C-alpha positions in Angstrom: 366.4 -9.8 88.3 364.0 -6.9 88.9 361.4 -5.9 91.5 358.1 -5.8 89.7 355.6 -5.5 92.5 355.9 -4.5 96.2 353.0 -4.3 98.7 351.8 -1.9 101.3 349.0 -2.8 103.7 345.9 -0.6 103.8 342.7 -0.8 105.7 340.6 0.7 103.0 341.6 0.2 99.3 339.3 2.9 97.9 340.7 5.5 100.3 344.2 4.3 99.6 343.6 4.5 95.8 342.4 8.1 96.1 345.4 9.1 98.2 348.0 7.4 95.9 346.4 8.7 92.7 344.8 12.1 93.6 347.2 13.3 96.2 350.6 11.7 95.3 350.0 11.5 91.6 350.5 7.8 90.9 348.4 6.1 88.2 346.1 3.1 88.8 347.8 0.1 87.0 345.8 -3.0 87.9 342.4 -3.5 89.5 340.9 -7.0 89.5 338.4 -8.5 91.9 337.6 -12.1 92.6 334.8 -12.3 95.2 335.9 -10.3 98.2 339.6 -10.3 97.0 340.8 -7.2 95.1 344.2 -7.0 93.4 344.9 -3.2 93.2 348.2 -1.6 92.1 349.5 1.8 91.2 352.6 2.9 89.4 354.5 6.0 88.6 353.2 7.9 85.6 356.8 8.5 84.8 357.5 4.8 84.6 354.1 3.1 83.8 355.8 -0.2 83.2 358.1 0.0 86.2 357.6 -1.2 89.7 354.0 -1.5 90.9 352.8 -0.8 94.4 350.1 -3.2 95.5 347.5 -1.6 97.9 346.9 -4.8 99.8 344.0 -5.0 102.2 345.1 -5.8 105.8 342.2 -8.2 106.3 344.1 -10.7 108.2 345.5 -10.3 111.8 349.2 -10.5 110.9 348.8 -7.8 108.2 346.8 -5.5 110.5 349.3 -6.0 113.4 352.2 -5.3 111.1 350.6 -2.2 109.5 349.6 -0.7 112.9 353.0 -1.4 114.6 354.9 0.2 111.7 352.7 3.3 111.9 352.9 3.6 115.7 356.7 3.3 115.5 356.8 6.1 112.8 358.3 3.6 110.3 357.3 4.4 106.7 355.9 1.5 104.8 357.3 2.9 101.5 359.6 5.7 100.4 359.0 7.6 97.2 361.4 9.9 95.4 360.8 13.1 93.5 363.0 15.8 91.8 361.2 18.6 93.7 360.3 17.5 97.3 359.4 21.1 98.3 357.2 21.7 95.3 355.4 18.4 95.6 354.9 18.8 99.4 353.5 22.3 99.0 351.3 21.3 96.1 349.9 18.3 97.9 348.9 20.2 101.0 345.1 20.2 101.4 342.2 18.8 103.3 342.9 15.2 102.2 346.5 15.3 103.2 347.9 15.0 106.6 351.5 14.9 107.7 352.2 12.4 110.5 355.1 14.2 112.2 354.2 17.6 113.7 357.7 18.9 113.2 357.2 18.5 109.5 354.0 20.6 109.5 356.2 23.6 110.2 358.3 25.4 107.6 360.4 22.2 107.1 362.2 23.2 104.0 363.8 26.5 105.2 367.0 24.9 106.6 367.0 21.6 104.7 370.2 22.2 102.8 372.0 24.3 105.6 373.5 21.2 107.2 373.8 19.1 104.1 370.6 17.1 104.9 367.0 17.1 103.7 364.1 16.9 106.0 361.6 14.4 104.6 357.8 14.8 105.0 356.0 11.8 106.3 352.5 11.9 104.8 350.1 9.3 106.2 347.5 7.9 103.8 343.9 7.8 105.1 344.0 4.0 104.9 346.6 3.7 107.7 350.0 3.6 106.0 352.9 6.0 106.6 355.1 6.9 103.6 358.2 9.1 103.2 359.0 11.5 100.4 362.6 12.0 99.4 364.5 13.8 96.7 365.9 12.0 93.6 368.8 14.5 93.3 
């Protein structure tokens, strides 16, 4: 058994798509519409046939409440891994990117290995979801 698709709730699919492709570097995988419904997924360019992340519109009260509660509690909706957290974090800084936790806006990488731990940035996509970046190694 494999996980093929997992979902993250967003309040604007276009903004979310721009964030996950232009900022984080994922590739658009599926984009189908049926009336007001849009099935939109992204995948890692390193594993194009791997797990897809559905950017699901939070257009029902339960989805919206869940998304907002998770964000307010600083709980990431997803965690992504990279071989170079520091490089990806620094590369991705820019006007479209914001980091949710003020502590991570400082020089967060300076002491990340000093105590055998790694600080993890928490970028917030402009469509209302909080994600966490971690290291693969």
